[in-house]
VONU-473593 format. One record per atom (N, C-alpha, C, O, CB): residue in one letter; z, y, x. Coordinates in steps of 0.2 Angstrom, whole numbers, plus 5000, padded with zeros to 4 digits. Glycine has a CB too. Layout:
% residues N
aZYX/...
//
This chain:
% residues 409
m492749185063/m492649245067/m492849305063/m492549315057/m491949255070/a493249355065/a493449415061/a492849465061/a492449475066/a494049445065/r492749485055/r492149525053/r492349605054/r491949645055/r491849515047/g493049615053/g493249685054/g492949725047/g492749695043/g492949725060/r493049795047/r492849835042/r492149855042/r491849855048/r493249895041/p491749855036/p491049875037/p490949945038/p491449995037/p490749865030/r490449965041/r490250035043/r489950065036/r489650035032/r489750035048/r490050125035/r489850165029/r489050165030/r488850175035/r490150235029/p488750165024/p488050175024/p487850245024/p488250285023/p487750145017/p487250265026/p487050335027/p487050365020/p486750345015/p486350335030/p487450415020/p487550455013/p486950495011/p487050555013/p488250485013/g486550475008/g485950525005/g485650565010/g485350545015/g486250564999/d485850635010/d485550675015/d486050735016/d485950795015/d484850705012/p486650715019/p487150765020/p487050795027/p486650775031/p487850725020/v487450845028/v487550885034/v488050845038/v488650845036/v487650955033/d487850815044/d488350785048/d488750825052/d488650835058/d487950725052/e489150865049/e489550915052/e490250905051/e490450905045/e489350985050/p490650895056/p491350885055/p491750935051/p491550995051/p491750875062/i492250915047/i492550965042/i493250975045/i493550935048/i492650935035/p493451045046/p494151055048/p494651015044/p494651025038/p494251135048/a495150985047/a495650945044/a496050985040/a496350955035/a495950905049/d496151045041/d496651085037/d496351135032/d496651185030/d497051135042/s495751115030/s495451165025/s495151125019/s494951065020/s494851195029/t495251155013/t494851125007/t494451175004/t494151164999/t495451105002/e494451245006/e494051295003/e493251275003/e492951294999/e494151355007/h493051235009/h492351225009/h492151175004/h491551175003/h492251195016/f492551155000/f492351114994/f492251154988/f492051124983/f492851054993/s492451214988/s492451254982/s491751254978/s491751264972/s492651324983/p491151254981/p490551254977/p490551194973/p490151194968/p489951254982/l490851134974/l490851084970/l491351084964/l491351034960/l490951014974/l491751134964/l492351134959/l492151174953/l491851234954/l492951154962/w492251154947/w492151194941/w492751234939/w492751274935/w491851154935/m493351214942/m493951244941/m494151284947/m494251254952/m494551194938/s494251344947/s494351384953/s495051374955/s495451344951/s494251464951/h495151384962/h495851374964/h496351414961/h496951394960/h495851394972/t496151474958/t496651514955/t496851484948/t497351484946/t496351584953/e496251464944/e496451424938/e496851364939/e497251354935/e495751404935/h496751324944/h497151264946/h497851284947/h498351254944/h496851234952/r497951344951/r498651364952/r499051384945/r499551364944/r498651424957/v498651414941/v498951434935/v499051374930/v499551374927/v498451484931/c498651324931/c498751264927/c499351234929/c499751214925/c498151214928/m499451224936/m500051194938/m500651234937/m501251204936/m499951184945/a500651304937/a501151344936/a501451344929/a501951374927/a501051414938/s501051314924/s501151314917/s501751274916/s502051274910/s500551294913/r501951224921/r502451184920/r503051214923/r503051254928/r502351114923/e503651204920/e504251224922/e504451194929/e504151134930/e504851214917/s504851224933/s504951194940/s505251124940/s505151084945/s505351244944/e505651114935/e505951044934/e505650994929/e505850944927/e506651054933/d505051014927/d504650984921/d504350914924/d503950924928/d504151024918/i504550864922/i504350794925/i503850764920/i504050754914/i504950754927/l503350744922/l502850704918/l503250634916/l503650604919/l502250684921/d503050614910/d503350554907/d502850494910/d502450474907/d503350544899/a503050474916/a502650434920/a503050364921/a503450364925/a502350454927/r502850314918/r503150254919/r502750194917/r502250204912/r503850244914/s502850134919/s502550074918/s502850044912/s503450034911/s502550024924/r502350024907/r502649994901/r502949924902/r502749894907/r502149994895/y503349904898/y503749844899/y503249784898/y502849774893/y504249834893/y503249744903/y502849684904/y503249624903/y503649604907/y502449684911/g503149594897/g503749544895/g503549474894/g504049434893/g504049574890/m502949454894/m502749384892/m502949344898/m502749364904/m502049374890/q503149284897/q503349234902/q502749204906/q502249184902/q503749174899/y502749204912/y502249174916/y502349094917/y502949074917/y502149204923/y501849054916/y501848984917/y501248964922/y500748984921/y501748944910/s501448914926/s500948894931/s500348854927/s499748854930/s501248844936/l500448834921/l499848804918/l499248854917/l498748834915/l500148784911/m499448914917/m498848964916/m498448984922/m497949014922/m499149034914/d498748954928/d498448974935/d497648964935/d497349014937/d498748934940/p497348904933/p496648904933/p496248954930/p495748984932/p496448834930/y496548974924/y496149034920/y496249094923/y495849134924/y496449034913/l496849114926/l497049174929/l496549184936/l496349234937/l497749184931/r496549124939/r496149134945/r495349144943/r495049174947/r496149064949/n495149114938/n494449114936/n494349194934/n493749214935/n494249074931/l494849224931/l494749294929/l494849344935/l494649394934/l495249304924/g495149314940/g495249364946/g495849404945/g495949454948/g494649404947/l496349374941/l496949414940/l497549384943/l498149414942/l497049424933/h497549334947/h498049294949/h498449334954/h499149324955/h497849224952/h498149364959/h498549404964/h498949464960/h499549474963/h498049434969/l498649494955/l499049544952/l499649514948/l500249544948/l498649584947/v499549454945/v500149424942/v500649404947/v501249414945/v499849364938/d500449384952/d500949364958/d501349424959/d501949424960/d500549334964/i501049484960/i501449544962/i501849564956/i502449584957/i500949604963/m501649564950/m502049584944/m502649544943/m503149564940/m501549584938/e502549474944/e503149434943/e503749444947/e504249424946/e502849364944/s503649484953/s504149494958/s504249574958/s504749594962/s504049464964/e503849614955/e503949684955/e504449714950/e504349694944/e503249714954/t504849754952/t505349784947/t504949834942/t505249844937/t505849824951/k504449864944/k504049904940/k504349974939/k504250004934/k503849874934/a504849994943/a505250054942/a504750114944/a504550104950/a505950054945/i504650164941/i504150214943/i504550274945/i505050294941/i503750234937/n504450304950/n504650364953/n504350424950/n503750444952/n504650374961/a504550454944/a504250504940/a504050564944/a503550594943/a504550514934/s504550584949/s504450644953/s503850634957/s503550684958/s505150654957/l503850574960/l503250564965/l502550574961/l502150604964/l503350494968/i502550534956/i501950544952/i501750614949/i501150634950/i501950494946/a502250644947/a502150714945/a501950764951/a501450804950/a502750744942/g502250754957/g501950784963/g501250774965/g500950814967/g502450774969/l501050714964/l500350694965/l499850724960/l499350744962/l500250614966/v500050714954/v499650744948/v499550824949/v498950844948/v500050734941/e500050854952/e499950924953/e499350944959/e499150994959/e500550964955/r499250894963/r498750894968/r498050874966/r497650874970/r499050864974/w497950844960/w497350814958/w496850864956/w497050914952/w497550764952/r496250854958/r495650894956/r495150844952/r494850804955/r495350924962/p495050864945/p494650814941/p493950824943/p493550774942/p494750834934/e493750874946/e493050874948/e492850834954/e492250804954/e492850954950/t493250814958/t493150774964/t493450714964/t493350664968/t493250814971/h493950704959/h494350644959/h494750624965/h494750574968/h493950584957/t494950684968/t495350674974/t496050724974/t496050764970/t494950694980/f496550704978/f497050744979/f496950794984/f496750774990/f497750704980/h497050854983/h496950914988/h497550924991/h498050954988/h496650974985/l497650904997/l498250905001/l498250955006/l497650975008/l498450835004/p498750975010/p498751035015/p498251015020/p497951065023/p499351045018/f498050955022/f497650945027/f496950915025/f496550905029/f497950885032/g496850915019/g496150895016/g496250845010/g496750855006/g495850855022/e495750805009/e495750765003/e495950695004/e495750665009/e495050775000/m496250664999/m496350594999/m496250564992/m496350604987/m497050575002/t496150504991/t496150474984/t496250404984/t496250364989/t495450494980/v496350374978/v496350304977/v495650274977/v495250304972/v496750274971/t495450224981/t494750204981/t494650134979/t495250094977/t494350214988/l494050104978/l493950034977/l494349994982/l494549934980/l493250014976/q494350014988/q494649974993/q495349964992/q495649914993/q494550015000/d495750024989/d496450014988/d496549964982/d497049924982/d496650084986/v496149974977/v496249924971/v496149854973/v496549814971/v495749944965/s495649844978/s495549774980/s496149754985/s496349694984/s494949774984/a496349794990/a496849774994/a497549764991/a497849724993/a496849815000/l497749814987/l498349814985/l498449764979/l499049734979/l498549884982/w498049764975/w498149714969/w497649654969/w497749614965/w498049754962/g497249654973/g496849594974/g496349584968/g496049524967/g497249534974/l496149634965/l495749634959/l494949634961/l494849664966/l495849694954/p494549604958/p493849604960/p493549674959/p493649704953/p493449554956/i493149694963/i492849764963/i492049764962/i491749814963/i493049804969/q491849704960/q491149694959/q491049644953/q491549604952/q490749674965/g490549644949/g490449604944/g490149644938/g489949694938/g491049564942/v490249614932/v490049634926/v490449694924/v491049684924/v489949584920/p490149754922/p490649814920/p491049794914/p490849754909/p490149874918/v491649814914/v492149804908/v491949854902/v492049914903/v492849814910/g491549824897/g491349874892/g491149834886/g491149764886/g490749914894/g490849864881/g490649834875/g490849884869/g490949944870/g491049764874/i490949854863/i491149894857/i491849904857/i492249854857/i490849854850/s492049964858/s492749984858/s493149984852/s493749974851/s492850044862/d492750014847/d493150024840/d492550014835/d492350054832/d493450094839/p492449944833/p491949934828/p492149944821/p492349904818/p491749854829/t492050004819/t492250024812/t491849994807/t492049984801/t492150104812/e491249964809/e490849934804/e490949854803/e490749824799/e490049944805/v491349834807/v491549764807/v491949744801/v492449784800/v491849734814/e491849694798/e492249674792/e492949654794/e493049624799/e491849624787/e493349664789/e494049644790/e494049564791/e494449544796/e494549654784/r493749524788/r493749454788/r493449434795/r493649384798/r493349424783/t492949474798/t492749454805/t493249464810/t493349424814/t492149494806/i493649524809/i494149534814/i494749484814/i494949454819/i494449604813/n494949464808/n495449424807/n495249354809/n495649314812/n495649414799/a494649334808/a494349264810/a494449264818/a494549214821/a493649254808/r494249324821/r494249324829/r494949314831/r495149274836/r493949384831/l495449344828/l496149334830/l496349264829/l496749234833/l496649384825/a496149234823/a496349164822/a496049114827/a496449074830/a496149144815/e495449134829/e495149084834/e495349094841/e495549044844/e494349104834/l495449154843/l495649164850/l496349164852/l496649144857/l495349234853/l496849184847/l497549194848/l497949144843/l498549134844/l497749264847/g497549114838/g497949084833/g498449124829/g498949104827/g498349024837/a498249184828/a498649234825/a498349254818/a497749254817/a498749294830/q498849284814/q498649314808/q498549384808/q498649414813/q499149294802/s498249414803/s498049484803/s498749534804/s498649594806/s497749504797/s499349504803/s499949544803/s500049564810/s500549604811/s500549504800/i499749534815/i499849554822/i499549614824/i499749644829/i499649494827/r499149644820/r498749704821/r499249764820/r499649764816/r498149714817/d499049814823/d499449884823/d499049924818/d498749974820/d499449914830/n499249914812/n498849954806/n499150024806/n498750064803/n498949914800/g499650034809/g499950104808/g499750144814/g499950204815/g500650104808/g499350124819/g499150154825/g498550194824/g498350204819/g499050104831/k498250224830/k497750264830/k497050224828/k496550254826/k497650294837/s497050164829/s496450124828/s496650054824/s497150024826/s496150104834/r496250034819/r496449974816/r496249914820/r496349854819/r496049974809/y495849934826/y495649874830/y496049874836/y495849884842/y494949894832/a496749864835/a497249854840/a497749804838/a497849794832/a497549924841/l498149784843/l498649734842/l499349764844/l499349814848/l498549674847/k499849744840/k500449764841/k500849724847/k500849664846/k500949764835/r501049754852/r501249714858/r501849674856/r501949614858/r501349764864/t502349704853/t502949674851/t502849604846/t503149554847/t503449714847/k502349614842/k502149554838/k501749504842/k501849444840/k501649584832/l501349524847/l501049474851/l501549434855/l501449374855/l500549514856/r502049464857/r502549434861/r502949384857/r503149334859/r503049484865/t503149404851/t503449364846/t503049304844/t503349244843/t503649404839/l502349314843/l501949254842/l501949204847/l501949144845/l501249284841/f502049224853/f502049174859/f502749164862/f502849144868/f501549194864/q503249184858/q503949174861/q504149104863/q504649094866/q504449204857/g503849054860/g503948984861/g503748964868/g503948904870/g503648944856/g503248994871/g503048984878/g502648924878/g502348894873/g503648974882/l502548894884/l502148834885/l502648774888/l503148794891/l501548844890/h502348714888/h502748664891/h502148614893/h501648614892/h503248624886/w502448564897/w501948514900/w501548474895/w501048444896/w502248464905/g501748474888/g501448444883/g500948484879/g500648464874/g501948404879/s500948544881/s500448594877/s499748574878/s499548544883/s500548664880/t499348584872/t498648564872/t498248614876/t498548674877/t498448554865/q497648604878/q497248654881/q497148714877/q497148764879/q496548614883/l497048704870/l496948754866/l497548804866/l497548864866/l496848734858/e498148774866/e498748814866/e498848854873/e499048914873/e499448764865/i498648824878/i498648854885/i498148914885/i498348964887/i498548804890/e497548904882/e497048954882/e497349014878/e497249074880/e496448924879/r497549004872/r497849054868/r498349094871/r498449154870/r498049024861/y498849054874/y499449084877/y499149134883/y499449184884/y499949034880/t498649104887/t498449144892/t498049204890/t498149264893/t497849104896/r497749204884/r497449264882/r497949314880/r497849374881/r496949254876/g498449294877/g499049334875/g499349364881/g499549424881/g499549304870/f499449324886/f499749344892/f499349404895/f499649454897/f499849284897/v498749394896/v498249444899/v498249504895/v498249554898/v497549414900/m498249494888/m498249554884/m498849594885/m498849664885/m498149534877/d499449564886/d500049604887/d499949634894/d500249694895/d500649554887/l499649604899/l499549634906/l499149694905/l499249744909/l499249574911/f498649684902/f498149744901/f498549804898/f498449864900/f497549724896/g498849794892/g499149844888/g499749874892/g499949934890/g499349824882/s500149844896/s500749864900/s500649894907/s500949934909/s501249814899/v500149864910/v500049874917/v499349904919/v499349954922/v500149814922/m498849874917/m498149884920/m497849944915/m497549994918/m497749824919/f497949944909/f497549994905/f498050024900/f497850034894/f496949954901/a498650034902/a499150064897/a498850134895/a498650174899/a499850074900/d498950154888/d498750214886/d499250244881/d499850224881/d498050204882/s499050304878/s499550334874/s499650304867/s500050334863/s499250404873/n499350244866/n499550214860/n500150174859/n500350144854/n498950164858/g500550184864/g501250164864/g501250084864/g501150054869/g501650184858/d501450054858/d501549984858/d500849944856/d500949884855/d502049964853/s500349984856/s499649954854/s499249934860/s499349954866/s499349994850/i498849874859/i498349854864/i497749854861/i497649814856/i498549784867/p497249894863/p496549884860/p496249814860/p496249784865/p496049934864/m496049794854/m495749724854/m495049714857/m494849664858/m495649714846/c494749774859/c494149764863/c494149724869/c493649684871/c493849834865/y494749724872/y494849684878/y494849604877/y494649564881/y495449694882/l495049584870/l495149514869/l494449484869/l494449424871/l495449514862/e493949514867/e493249474867/e493049464874/e492749414875/e492749524864/l493249494879/l493149484886/l493449414888/l493349394893/l493249544890/l493949394884/l494349334886/l494149274882/l494549224882/l495149354885/r493649274879/r493449224875/r493249164879/r493549104877/r492749244871/d492849164884/d492749104888/d493149114895/d492849144900/d491949104890/l493649084895/l494149084901/l493849044907/l494049054912/l494849064899/e493448994905/e493148954911/e492448974912/e492048944916/e493148884909/g492149024909/g491449044910/g491349074917/g491749084921/g491249094905/s490649084918/s490449104925/s490449184925/s490349214930/s489749074926/k490449214919/k490449294919/k491049314922/k491649304920/k490349314912/k490949354928/k491549384931/k491549464930/k491049494931/k491449374939/y492049484928/y492149554926/y492449604932/y492849574936/y492549564920/n492249664933/n492449704938/n493049744935/n493049804934/n491849764939/w493649704936/w494249734933/w494549784938/w494849834935/w494749674933/g494349784944/g494549834949/g494249904947/g494649954947/g494449814956/g493649904946/g493249964944/g493549994938/g493550054937/g492549954944/a493649944933/a493949974927/a494650004927/a494750054924/a493949914922/v495049974931/v495749994932/v495650064936/v496050114934/v496149944937/l495250074941/l495150134944/l494850194940/l495150244940/l494750124950/a494450174935/a494150224930/a494750244926/a494750304924/a493550184926/h495150194924/h495750214919/h496250264923/h496450304920/h496050154917/l496350244929/l496750294933/l496450364934/l496850404933/l496950264940/y495850364936/y495550434937/y495550464930/y495750524930/y494850424939/y495450434925/y495350464918/y496050494916/y496150554914/y495150414912/n496650454917/n497250474915/n497550534920/n497950574918/n497750424916/l497350534926/l497550584931/l497150654929/l497450704929/l497350574938/c496550644927/c496150704924/c496450734918/c496550794917/c495450684923/q496750694914/q497050714908/q497750744909/q497950794906/q497150654903/s498150714914/s498850734915/s498850804919/s499350834919/s499150684919/c498350814923/c498350884926/c498150944922/c498150994925/c497850874932/k498050934916/k497850984911/k498551024910/k499051004910/k497550964905/p498451094908/p499051134906/p499451104901/p499151074896/p498751204904/k500051104901/k500551084896/k500551004895/k500850984890/k500451114890/s500150964899/s500250894898/s500850874900/s501150894905/s499650864903/k501150824896/k501850794897/k501850724899/k502350694901/k502250804891/n501250694899/n501250614900/n500750594905/n500250624906/n501150584893/m500950544908/m500450514913/m500450434911/m500950404912/m500650524920/y499850414909/y499750344907/y499350304912/y499150334917/y499450334900/g499150254910/g498650214915/g499050174920/g499650154919/g498150264918/p498650144925/p498950104930/p499350144935/p499250154941/p498450064934/v499950174932/v500350214936/v500650184942/v500750204948/v500950244932/l500750114941/l501050074947/l500550074953/l500850064958/l501250004944/l499950064951/l499450064957/l499450134961/l499450124967/l498750054954/l499550184957/l499550254961/l500150254965/l500150274971/l499550314956/q500750224963/q501350224967/q501250184973/q501550204978/q501950204962/h500950124972/h500850074978/h500450114983/h500550104989/h500550014975/w499950144980/w499450184985/w499850234989/w499750234995/w498850214981/s500250274986/s500650324989/s501050294994/s501150325000/s500950374984/w501450244992/w501950214997/w501550195003/w501850195008/w502350164993/s500950165002/s500650135008/s500350185012/s500150165018/s500050085005/r500250245010/r499850295014/r500250355016/r500250385021/r499250315011/l500750385011/l501050445012/l501850435013/l502150395010/l500950495006/p502150475018/p502850465019/p503250505014/p503650545016/p503050485026/v503150495008/v503550535002/v503750484997/v503450454994/v503050584999/g504450484997/g504750444992/g504650374993/g504750334988/g504550464985/v504550354999/v504550275000/v505150245000/v505650265003/v504150265007/p505250194996/p505950154995/p506050115001/p505650095005/p505950114989/e506650095002/e506850055007/e506649985005/e506749964999/e507650055008/t506349945010/t506149875008/t506149835015/t505949865020/t505449875005/n506349775014/n506349735020/n505849675019/n505949625022/n507049705022/v505449685015/v504949635013/v504449625018/v504149675021/v504649645006/s504249565020/s503749545025/s503349495022/s503449435024/s504049525032/p502849505018/p502449455015/p502049415020/p501949435025/p501849485010/d501949345018/d501549305022/d500849305021/d500549265019/d501849225021/w500549365024/w499849375023/w499549325027/w499749305033/w499649445026/g498949295025/g498649245028/g498849175027/g498549125029/g498549255035/q499449165023/q499749105022/q499849095015/q499949135011/q500449105025/p499749035012/p499548975016/p498848965018/p498648925022/p499848905013/d498449005014/d497749005015/d497349065012/d497749105009/d497348935013/g496749075013/g496449135011/g496349145004/g496349195001/g495749135014/a496449085000/a496449084993/a497049104990/a497149134984/a496149024990/n497649084993/n498249094990/n498749144993/n499349144991/n498649024990/c498549174999/c498949225002/c499049284997/c498549294994/c498749245009/p499549324998/p499649384994/p499249444995/p498949445001/p500349404994/a499149484990/a498749544992/a499249594995/a499849584995/a498549574985/f499049654997/f499449705001/f500049724996/f500549744999/f499049755003/g499949734990/g500449764985/g501049724985/g501549744983/g500149764979/k501049654987/k501649614988/k502149644992/k502749624992/k501449544990/k501949684997/k502449725001/k502949764997/k503549775000/k502049765006/w502749784991/w503249824988/w503649794982/w503849824978/w502849884985/y503649724982/y504049694977/y504749694979/y504949714984/y503849624976/g505149684974/g505949684975/g506249744972/g505849784968/g506049684982/h506849754973/h507249814970/h507149874974/h507149864980/h507949794969/h507049924971/h506849994974/h507450044973/h507650054967/h506150024972/e507650074978/e508150124978/e507850194980/e507550194985/e508750114982/y507850244975/y507550304977/y508150354979/y508350394975/y507150334971/t508250354985/t508850394988/t508650434994/t509050434999/t509450344990/n508050464993/n507850514998/n508250574998/n508150615003/n507150524998/q508550594993/q508950654993/q509650644995/q509950594994/q508950684986/p509950694998/p510650685000/p511150664995/p511050674989/p510950755003/h511650624997/h512150604992/h511950554987/h512250544982/h512450664988/g511350524989/g511050464984/g510750484978/g510650444974/g511650424983/k510650554977/k510450574970/k509650554970/k509350554975/k510550654969/p509450544964/p508650524963/p508250584966/p508450644966/p508550514956/i507750564969/i507250614972/i507050664967/i506850634961/i506750584976/g506950724968/g506750774962/g506050804964/g505850794969/g507250824962/i505850834959/i505150864959/i505050914964/i504550924968/i504950884952/r505650954965/r505551004970/r505550984977/r505251004982/r506151054969/l505950924978/l505950894985/l505250864986/l504950864992/l506450844985/v504950834981/v504250804982/v503750854984/v503350844988/v504050764976/r503750914980/r503350964981/r503350984989/r502851004992/r503451024976/g503950994991/g504151024998/g503850975003/g503550995008/g504851034999/q503950905002/q503750855006/q503050855007/q502750845012/q504050785004/i502650855001/i501950855001/i501650915004/i501150905008/i501650844994/q501950975003/q501651035006/q501751035014/q501351065017/q502051095003/s502251005016/s502351005023/s502050945027/s502050935033/s503150995025/l501650905023/l501350845026/l500750875031/l500450915030/l500950805021/g500750835037/g500150845042/g499750785042/g499950725040/g500450865048/d499150785045/d498750725045/d498950675049/d498750615048/d498050745047/t499350695054/t499650645059/t500250605055/t500350545058/t499950675065/q500450625050/q500950585046/q500750535041/q501050495039/q501450635043/v500050545040/v499750495035/v499550435038/v499350425044/v499150535032/i499650375035/i499450315037/i498750305034/i498650285028/i499850255035/w498250325038/w497550325035/w497250255034/w496850255029/w497050365040/t497350205038/t497050145037/t497650085037/t497650055042/t496550125042/p497950085031/p498550035031/p498349965031/p498749925033/p498950055025/y497749955029/y497549885028/y497049855034/y496849795034/y497149875022/e496949905039/e496349885044/e496549825048/e496049785048/e496249945048/d497149815050/d497249755054/d497249695050/d496949645053/d497949765057/l497449695044/l497449635040/l496649615038/l496549555038/l497749645033/y496249665037/y495549655036/y495249625042/y494849575042/y495149715034/t495349655048/t495049635054/t495249555056/t494849525058/t495349675060/q495849545054/q496149475056/q496049425050/q496149365050/q496849475058/e495749455044/e495549415038/e496249385036/e496249325034/e495049365040/l496749425035/l497349395033/l497549415025/l497949385022/l497949425037/l497049455022/l497149465015/l496749415011/l496349375014/l496849535013/p496849405005/p496449355001/p495749355002/p495449405003/p496649364994/q495449295002/q494749295004/q494249335000/q493849365002/q494549215004/t494449334993/t494049374988/t494049444990/t493649484989/t494249364981/v494649464993/v494749534995/v494349555001/v493949605001/v495449554996/v494349505006/v493949515012/v493149515010/v492849555013/v494049465017/d492949475005/d492249465004/d492049535000/d491449545000/d492149404999/d492449564997/d492249624993/d492149684997/d492049744994/d492749634987/q492249685003/q492149745007/q491549785006/q491449845007/q492249725015/q490949745005/q490349775004/q490349834998/q489849874998/q489849725002/m490849834994/m490849874988/m491249934990/m491349984985/m491149844982/w491549944995/w492050004997/w491650064996/w491950114994/w492249995004/f491050074998/f490650134999/f490250144993/f489750184993/f490250135005/y490350104987/y489950114981/y490050184979/y490650204978/y490150064976/r489550224978/r489550294975/r489250304969/r488650304968/r489250344981/g489650304963/g489350304957/g489850304951/g490450304953/g488750254956/p489650284945/p490150284940/p490550224939/p490250164941/p489750294933/l491150224937/l491550174936/l491650174928/l491750224925/l492250174940/v491650114926/v491650104918/v492250064916/v492350004918/v490950074916/c492550084910/c493050044907/c492950064899/c493250114897/c493750054909/f492450034896/f492350044889/f492150114888/f491550134891/f492950024884/w492550154885/w492350224883/w492450274889/w492250334889/w492750254877/i492750254895/i492950294900/i492350284906/i492250224908/i493650274903/v492150344908/v491650344913/v491850394919/v491850454917/v490850354911/e492050374925/e492250414930/e491950394936/e491750344938/e493050404931/h491750444940/h491350434946/h491850424953/h492350454953/h490950504948/h491550384957/h491850364963/h491550394969/h490950384970/h491850284964/y491950434973/y491650474978/y491950454985/y492350494988/y491750544977/p491850394988/p492150374994/p491950415000/p492350425005/p492050304996/d491350445000/d491150485005/d491550555006/d491450585011/d490450505004/r491950565001/r492450625002/r493050615006/r493350655008/r492650654995/v493250545007/v493850525010/v493650475016/v494050425016/v494350505005/l493250495020/l493050445025/l493550425030/l493550375033/l492350465028/r494050475031/r494550455035/r494950395033/r495350365037/r495050525036/q494950385026/q495350325024/q495050265026/q495350205025/q495450335016/f494450265028/f494050205031/f493950205038/f493650165041/f493350205027/g494350245042/g494350255049/g493750295052/g493650285058/g494250185051/d493350325048/d492850365050/d492950445050/d493450465047/d492150355045/p492650485054/p492750555054/p492550585048/p492050565045/p492450585060/p492850635046/p492650675039/p492050705040/p491850735045/p493250725037/l491650705035/l490950735035/l490950775028/l491250765024/l490350685035/i490450825028/i490350865022/i490050815017/i489450785019/i489850925024/p490350805012/p490050755007/p489350775004/p489150835004/p490550735001/a488950725002/a488350734999/a488450764992/a488950764989/a487950674999/e487850804990/e487850824983/e487950774978/e487750714980/e487250874982/p488150784972/p488250734967/p487550704965/p487050744966/p488550764961/d487450644964/d486850614962/d486550634955/d485950634954/d486950534962/v486950664951/v486750684944/v487050764944/v487550774947/v487050644938/p486750804939/p487050874939/p487750874937/p488050834934/p486650904933/r488050924940/r488850934939/r488950944931/r489550924929/r489050984943/s488550974928/s488650984921/s488650914917/s489050904912/s488051024917/v488250864919/v488350794916/v488950764918/v489250734914/v487750754918/i489150774924/i489750744927/i490350764923/i490850734921/i489850754934/r490350834922/r490950864918/r490950844911/r491450834908/r490850944918/s490350834908/s490350814901/s490550744900/s490850734894/s489550824898/l490550704905/l490850634904/l491550634904/l491850584902/l490550594910/h491850694906/h492650694905/h492850704898/h493450704896/h492950744910/g492350724893/g492550734887/g492750674883/g492850684877/g491950764883/
//
């Protein structure tokens, strides 16, 4: 029996008064950056200045021998998308969205109101779990002895200390190119369980560093994630979706600062979200995934819709879409052009992966998202139209705004 989408829980003690769809000024009491300051911040970029926004090269070979471990981790749907995704980033689209981002509310302020990437999007698009143990721990253990670090590398990856990125920002990081070289022999049907486990850890670390948690360290992958992969068959389930969303929020907040030149993090997730909801820079695609097939455990997530080769030819004469065109298209958007609930029919008919359908209870979680040193707040009540509900004046923050702002530090 189809369950449909859940109804939102009563939000604290808000004023149940509809919000004009074409206004954002009523949110100004919640903002620590004035509208004037935000305009000045955005104007600090040259008209053709494009953020360096791209997905890092994801290069380790996938083998079906890893499937039991990937499924147990809750990463198999994302791997399925990545194996067929070209991962080409439309830098103009990302730059145009960054210019609309407000770090105080974690939303894009658009001509008709607010929108943002929510836990629902992370779950539906990439099939990542959005509940479970927070992704955290010791991020940079400066007091850990060298021999302890090296012993951990030998145990979990079968690697020597030379795989570490000693020239990077942190001594507790792996060099991605060296990681790929270590496992360039791949797997075969005669591989031992230990070899499969070590290769899987290396594969997932590459996925973390290039797609899910890419950062400004370039070719480095923080080793803190490796400890979370120690027990690949264990019962501990991590909230990878919440961690990815925290990473996206954090990098959007960094990228919208004056003179910022780079956009890191799960940029591909932001691009998939935009393509699914906004008619701006959407590539041509004839893909029709078999949602619901062959069963609830193995059918693809919504992001599979965007796999294949992408051509960005929205500008006349086949020229790549430019930042000025993106700005103009975003500025001219009306609320009737937005696909507010792109996944609703699939949820109602239970055609998305079963784990995605089961995680609907977490859509309206209102609170902090954690990814080691990153803490960012999730405010689904600010974008209720994305869940099929009428917009309401959102509730006041659960903690003082000064505390929320300090967490961006």
